[in-house]
C-alpha positions in Angstrom: -121.7 -12.4 -56.1 -118.2 -13.4 -57.1 -115.8 -12.9 -54.3 -112.1 -13.2 -54.2 -111.0 -16.8 -53.6 -109.4 -17.3 -50.2 -106.0 -18.2 -51.6 -105.8 -15.3 -54.0 -105.7 -12.7 -51.3 -102.6 -14.1 -49.8 -99.1 -14.8 -50.9 -98.5 -11.5 -52.6 -94.6 -11.5 -52.5 -91.9 -13.6 -54.2 -88.9 -14.1 -52.0 -85.7 -15.2 -53.8 -82.8 -16.8 -51.9 -79.7 -16.6 -54.2 -76.4 -18.4 -54.0 -73.2 -18.5 -56.2 -73.1 -21.8 -58.0 -70.8 -23.6 -60.4 -70.7 -27.3 -59.8 -72.8 -30.4 -59.3 -71.9 -30.3 -55.6 -73.6 -26.9 -55.5 -76.6 -28.4 -57.2 -76.8 -31.2 -54.6 -76.6 -28.6 -51.8 -79.4 -26.7 -53.4 -81.7 -29.7 -53.5 -81.0 -30.6 -49.8 -81.6 -26.9 -48.9 -84.8 -26.8 -50.7 -86.0 -29.9 -48.9 -85.1 -28.4 -45.6 -86.9 -25.1 -46.4 -90.1 -27.1 -47.3 -90.1 -28.5 -43.8 -89.4 -25.2 -42.1 -91.5 -22.7 -44.1 -94.6 -24.6 -45.1 -97.6 -24.3 -44.9 -97.3 -20.6 -44.0 -95.0 -19.9 -46.9 -94.9 -21.8 -50.2 -91.5 -23.0 -51.5 -92.0 -22.7 -55.2 -89.0 -24.4 -56.7 -85.5 -23.5 -57.9 -83.3 -22.7 -60.8 -79.7 -23.3 -61.4 -77.4 -21.8 -64.1 -75.5 -18.7 -65.2 -73.3 -19.0 -62.1 -76.1 -18.8 -59.6 -78.8 -20.9 -58.0 -82.1 -19.6 -56.7 -84.8 -20.9 -54.4 -88.2 -19.2 -54.8 -90.7 -18.7 -52.0 -94.2 -17.3 -52.4 -95.3 -15.6 -49.2 -97.4 -12.9 -47.6 -94.6 -12.1 -45.2 -91.2 -12.1 -47.0 -89.1 -10.9 -44.0 -90.6 -13.4 -41.7 -90.0 -16.2 -44.2 -86.4 -15.0 -44.6 -85.8 -15.0 -40.8 -87.0 -18.6 -40.6 -84.9 -19.6 -43.6 -81.7 -17.7 -42.5 -81.0 -20.2 -39.7 -81.1 -23.1 -42.1 -78.9 -21.2 -44.6 -76.4 -20.4 -41.9 -76.1 -24.0 -40.8 -75.5 -25.0 -44.4 -72.4 -22.8 -44.4 -73.7 -20.6 -47.2 -72.1 -17.3 -46.4 -72.3 -15.6 -49.7 -76.1 -15.8 -50.3 -78.4 -12.9 -51.1 -82.1 -12.5 -50.4 -84.6 -10.1 -52.0 -88.3 -10.0 -52.6 -90.8 -8.2 -54.9 -94.5 -8.0 -55.2 -96.0 -10.7 -57.4 -96.0 -9.3 -60.9 -93.6 -6.6 -59.9 -90.1 -6.0 -61.4 -88.1 -4.3 -58.6 -86.6 -6.4 -55.9 -86.0 -5.1 -52.4 -82.8 -6.6 -50.9 -83.1 -7.9 -47.4 -79.7 -9.7 -47.2 -77.0 -8.7 -46.9 -78.5 -5.9 -44.8 -77.8 -2.5 -46.3 -76.6 -3.9 -49.6 -76.8 -1.5 -52.6 -75.7 -4.1 -55.2 -78.2 -4.8 -57.9 -80.2 -8.0 -57.5 -80.9 -10.0 -60.6 -82.3 -13.4 -61.3 -80.4 -14.5 -64.4 
């Protein structure tokens, strides 16, 4: 019988960490931050790359536990002095993001 592969049952959510961005300095910070997150989050959560443009930069994390991943990442983000970041997640294949940072935010969350 064909069963579900072990990896397919996990990692159901896409967590996005989003920051305002406008310069090459921001891009360099993004790359350093992504490297730090690899060390902190993996192997439990999978850092799945980044994008940069349209005034924002995003780091993507695939995870079964988006709030736990965010809690781990938040300490690193705070030490990088990134105060204006946002974080949200959605189910893999879903459209609607649930914002988890800033807490209580009702602003729309978009990946441009």
